[in-house]
ZAKOLNU-677850 format. One record per residue (C-alpha): z, x, y; residue in one letter. Coordinates in steps of 0.5 Angstrom, whole numbers, plus 500, padded with zeros to 3 digits. Layout:
<recs>
ZXYA
...
</recs>
This chain:
<recs>
516551486M
515552493E
521553498K
520550504A
524549511I
523542514L
522542522V
523536526G
523534534I
527529536D
524526543L
530521544G
525515543N
525514535D
532511533E
530512526F
529520527F
534522522L
531517517E
524520517T
527527516M
530524510E
524521508E
520528509L
525531504H
524526499N
516527500L
517534499A
521533493S
516528490A
511534491C
515539487N
517543493V
524545494E
527544501V
532550503C
534548510D
532544516K
531545523L
531540529I
530541536Q
531536542K
526536547R
523531552E
516533549A
513538544P
510545547T
503546548A
502552544N
507552539L
510545538Y
517547538I
520552543G
519560543E
527560541G
526555536K
520559533V
525565533T
530561529E
525558524L
523565523K
530568521D
531562516L
524563513I
527570512N
534568510L
531563504H
525567502D
521560504A
513560503N
512554507V
514550513V
513543514I
513539520F
515532521N
510530525D
502531525E
500538528L
494539532S
489545529P
492549535G
499548533H
498550526I
494556528R
499559533N
505557528L
502561522E
500567527Q
508567529K
511565523L
506569518E
507563513T
504557511K
505551516V
503544514I
505537517D
508530514R
500528513T
498533509V
504532505L
503525504I
495526502L
498531497D
502526494I
496521494F
491526491A
496528485K
498521483R
491518484A
488516477K
482511478T
476513481K
477508487E
484511489A
481518488M
475517493L
480514498Q
484520498V
479525498E
476521504L
482521508A
483528506Q
476530509S
477526515T
484530516Y
481536515M
474536519L
477537526P
482543523R
477547519V
477554521V
472557517G
472560510M
472567513Y
477570519R
471573522S
466567525L
460571523S
453569524R
449566518Q
442568516K
437563516S
436559509G
435553506T
441548508G
443553514S
440549520K
436555522G
439562524P
445564528G
449558525E
456560525Q
461559518Q
465554522L
459550524E
457550517L
464548514D
464542519K
457540517R
459540509V
465536511L
461531515R
456530509E
462530504K
465524508I
458520509T
457521501R
464518500L
464513504K
457511501R
460511494E
467507496L
462502499K
459501492E
466500489L
468495494V
462491493K
464490486V
471489487R
469484492R
465480487T
470480482Q
475477488R
470472490E
469470482K
477469482R
477465488K
472460486S
476459480S
483455480I
487461478I
492463484K
493471486T
500473487V
500480491A
506485491L
507489497A
513493500G
516500502Y
514505497T
520506492N
522499493S
521497486G
514494486K
512496479S
519495476T
519488478L
512487476M
514489469N
520485469A
516479471I
511480465I
517481460R
520474463A
514470462A
514473455D
507476456N
508481450K
501482450D
500485457K
501493458D
507494462C
505499468T
508506470F
514506474S
519511477K
524512482D
520517487M
516516493L
509513491F
510513484A
503509483T
497508487L
492505484E
492497484T
494494478K
493486476T
496483470R
495475468K
502472468I
502466463V
508461464L
512457459S
508451462N
501454461N
501455469N
498462470D
497467476F
494474477L
499479479L
497485483T
501491485D
499495491T
500502494V
507502498G
508503505F
512508509I
513510516R
508514520K
503513514L
497517516P
492513520H
486515515D
490513509L
490506512I
483506513E
481509507A
486504503F
484498507K
479496501S
485496496T
490492501L
485487502E
488484495E
494483499I
490479505N
486475500E
492473495S
495466495S
502469495L
505475497I
512478494L
515482499H
519487495V
525490499I
530495496D
537492498L
540498496A
537502502N
542501508P
536501513N
532496509F
531491515E
527497518H
523498512Q
521490512I
519491520Q
515497517T
511493512V
510487516E
507492522T
502494517V
501487514L
499485521A
495491522E
490489516I
490482518G
495478514V
497472516K
498464514D
500467507I
506464504P
511470503I
517470498I
522476500Y
525479494V
531483495F
531488489N
536493486K
542489487I
545492480D
546498485L
551494490L
558493489K
558488495D
552484496I
550483504P
549476506V
541475507I
539469512T
532470511R
528463509N
525463502N
528469499S
531471493V
536477490L
534480484V
535486479S
528488476A
532494472E
536489469T
532482470D
537479474Q
534473477N
527474475I
527467472K
529464478K
524468482L
518465477L
521458479E
520460486M
513463485I
511457481E
514452486K
510455492E
503456488L
503449484Y
505444489K
503437487N
501432492Y
501424490K
494422493V
490416493K
483417493L
476413493L
471416489V
464413490P
461411483F
455416484S
461422484D
464419478S
465426474A
470427479I
474422476Y
473425469S
475432472E
482429475L
484425469K
483432465N
487436469N
492432473C
497427472K
493420473L
497414475L
492409476E
485408476A
482401478V
474400479Y
472396485L
466394488E
466400493D
468405488G
474408483I
481407487H
485413484I
492414485E
494421482A
499427482E
494433484V
495441485K
493443492D
487446489Y
484439487Y
487436494Y
483441498N
477440494K
477432494Y
481431501R
475428503K
476422498Y
483421501L
484413502N
</recs>
């Protein structure tokens, strides 16, 4: 197990600074790194050469020696120059928050798509930071693939990374095509899709398992869940069949976090499209976290960034089993649940069904040339009346929104 010192600069413009430092501690723990101590400096701006002040660097070196630490983790993304200068001064490995998150993603990714996305994010992050495989930037001899005599090892390493990024993007593009084709097939069918979204460790996977149990879908595999940051990364979809035979597809997605590396958002956009193309979003919130309102804002910011709009949202306030006093929630379309103890999960299912399967009482005038519509409505909706007149079939029925939208041009 590595031993780390955490370092953060409080610039006075982030009211959640202490919370991000606590998250950094949790991220380190998720990477199996022991946090020995933390160092915080209040400054108006980072320094150009070392990010923190010279005095703090000396203090940091003392802490490293005191705890026999072998890695220093900064709460912000560092430039290549900062990392190089700090490692020379401290004589130990220096990484930043982004590297830590990328490392967690690399360890947890299981599907081919997730692994490619993480590898792409890592390569994109490393490109401006690569310093060559050797300390001396010795000149290379000419040869196949070396782009002629005189190419430096640094440039060779960068070119290898660029080629790798191009290859990863090409492979991901092919996988995205397959995923989009699958989504188009789902969209062309009547079945609805529900996406789970929320801050990391809010209990999305546990909630998915609870919904599977509550719907009594015993034939469906439960998904992995654990009390840690980014316990699951790959998108998982399960078909949920309700007692009245209404059904929907439930999709679990990667969790969000403050200061999520931009490269990761870019790499995971194809996965997050599952949210953007869903019929309903379940925004899962850890009510036991005192800063849950701030986490809601973070998730909503990322949702806006990936273009989510005009999709109904149910706010699922989870983990009420951990609270003695439950706060008053004023948000519309919200429910308090415990995914761990199944409390109020049935109520959540009722809300989902009500949102997905709204019925419309309509009157339609269907021409005789389109009489197949009458048969379709008779087999799939509640038909109240059908009268054959000279101008066509006059139908009165209760229809689901799918048929309402499909045949709204026949509204009479």
